[in-house]
N, C-alpha and C positions, 0 to 999 in steps of 0.2 A: 397876887392875893397872898396875904400874910398867913402865918400859922394860926393866929387868933381868929381870922376870918374862916379858915378851914375848920376850926373847932367850934364854929357857931352853930346855931340851930339847924338840925337836919333838913328842915322844911324851907330854908332860906335860899337854896340853890338846887337846880336840877342836877341829876347824876351825871349826864354827859358833860355839863359845864364844869362840874367838880373834877371829873377825870381829866378834862383838858387842862385845868389849872395844875393838877397834881403832877401830870407827866410832862408839862411844859419845861423844857430845859434839862430834863433828866434822861437817863439812858433807857431806851427801850430795846427789846431783844427780837431779832428776826430769826425765824426757823423755816426751812424749806418744807414743801409738801412731803409727807410720809416720815418726817423726822420725829422720833420720840422725845418729848420735851422733858428735860430734867426737873425733878421735884425735890423740894427741901421741906423738912417738917415744920419750919418756922416761916415759910414764905407762901404768899398767895399770888397767883398769876391772874391778870385781867386781860382779856382779849381786846386789843385795839383794832385789829383788822384781821379778817380771815375766820376760819372755823377749826375748832379742835374737837377730836373724838375722845371720849372717855370710855375705858373698857377695863375688864378684869378677865381672869381665866378660871375655869372650873378645875376640879381635881383631875379630870381626865385630859386637861390641856386645851379644851375648847375655849375660844374667845367669846366673851359675852359683852356686847356693846351696851354701855349704860346710858349713853346719850351724846349730844353734841353741844358744844359751847360756842355761842355767837358773840359778836362785839358787845362790849360793856359788861359781860358776865364773868364772874370769878370762878376759879377752880384751883385745886391744890390739896396737898396732904392734910392741912389743918381742917379741911371741909369734908373729910371722908374717914370711914373706919375700915374700908376694904383693903385687903392685901392679897394679891398684888393690885396695884392701881396704875394703869398705863394711860398716858395722855399723848396722843399722836396728832400732828398737824395734818388735817385733811386737805388743806390748801396751804399756800405760803401764808405765814401768820406773823403779825407784829404783836408782842406782848409787853405788858407793864408788870413789874414785880413790886409787890408791897410786902412789908414785914408785919408780923403781928403787933410789934411795938408801935408801928405807925397807926394801926387801927385803934390801939388802946389810947393813943394821944388825941385821936380825932373822933368824937362821937358822930359827926356828920359822915365821915368816911365809913365808919362801921355801920351806920344806918343805911348808907347807899349799898354796901355789900349785902346787907340783909334783904333789901328790896330786890336786888338782882338774884339772890339765891331763891327768892320766891318764884322767879321765872323758871329756874332749874327744877324746882319742886313740881311745878305745873307740868313741865315737859315729862318728868319722870313718871308722874301719875298717868299721863296720856299714854306713854309707852307701856306701862304696866297694864292699863285697861285693854290695850291692843292684844295682849297675849291671851285674853279670854274670848276674843272674837272668833266666830266660826261662820262659814268655812274659811280656809286659809286665803282664798281669793279676796274676801272682804277684809281680812286682816291686813293684807298687803296693800289694798286700795286705800284703806284708812291711814296706813303709815305714810304712803305717798302724799295723801292729802295733808297730813301733818307737816311733812317736809316741804310741801309746796307753800304752806303758810309761813314757815320759818325761813326757808332759803330759796324761795321761788322768785322768778322774775318774769314779767309778762312779755311774751313774744307774739308775732303774728300767728304762730302755729299752736300756741297754748302757753301754759305755765312751765317754764324750763327751770329745773333744779340747777343752782349755780355751781354745784360741785359734782364731780363724777363719782358715782357709787357703784361698786362691783356687786354682782349677784351674791357673793359671799358676805359682803357687809350687810346687804338687805336681809339675808338669811339669819345672820347673827342678831340683828335687831328684832327679828320676828320669832326667834327660837325655832327656825326651820333648817332645811338643808339647801345647799347651793343648787343641787339638781332640781329640787322642787320649785325653787324660785325661778330658775331658768325656764322650766316648763310653763310656769304661771305667766312669766313675762311674755313668752311666745304667744300664749292665749290672749293676753290683754292687747298685744300689738295687733293680732288678727282681728280683734273686736274693734280696733280703732280707739281704744281707751287711752293708750299712750304710744309714743314713738321714741326712737333714739336718734338724735341729730348727728351731724357729721363729726362732731367733736366728742361723741359718746356720752352726752348728757341726756338724762331722761326728760321728756316733754310730755306733760299731761294735757289732754284736750280740755279746753275751757268748759264745754258742756258736761264733760265727765266730772269735773270738780263740782259744778253746780248740782248735778244729779245726786252725787254721793253726799254732798253737804245736806241736801234736803232730806235724803233718806235717813241720815244720821239724826237729824232733828226730830223726825217722826218716830 
């Protein structure tokens, strides 16, 4: 695909197809799980494979998780005003790096970035809404339901989250404490709402997902 084709109408090609053409033959970057991804004020990363966690820190030094970035979604310093802004590989990841100059030359590429940023905005709003849910048990269940939708895979035992999340990470997402989440997980396991498989991944019972989804709609 030529540069003129990439600069054509934003509606003439789907975003995954465009990305495939953009990173075909060019360097991608691999980072191992738990690695902090370096950021530049002029570059935007796009996730090709894996999941990236976005976070910042409060004045007291507590981590606040802002969200997770999935394949095809962009992140980077040009897209935030927060300081500090930490991006960590939750899994092994493969990333594509784009410069702001590339976006300025390609209206279609810029349009694709904007469409994917809308996914980020929707996720951020869902996470923000969760912080106002009471009691904490409902807040936690709805977070797990959101994660099941984004990073879940169907198994015979239920919907399994494809990444391992610690109680501390769940607590940071919910604005709670690790002790509270550990206690809550113990209760949900006793109730049969969720389980932990042999590789320490969370598995949510199918009927629990359906019941909570119906309750949320009502």
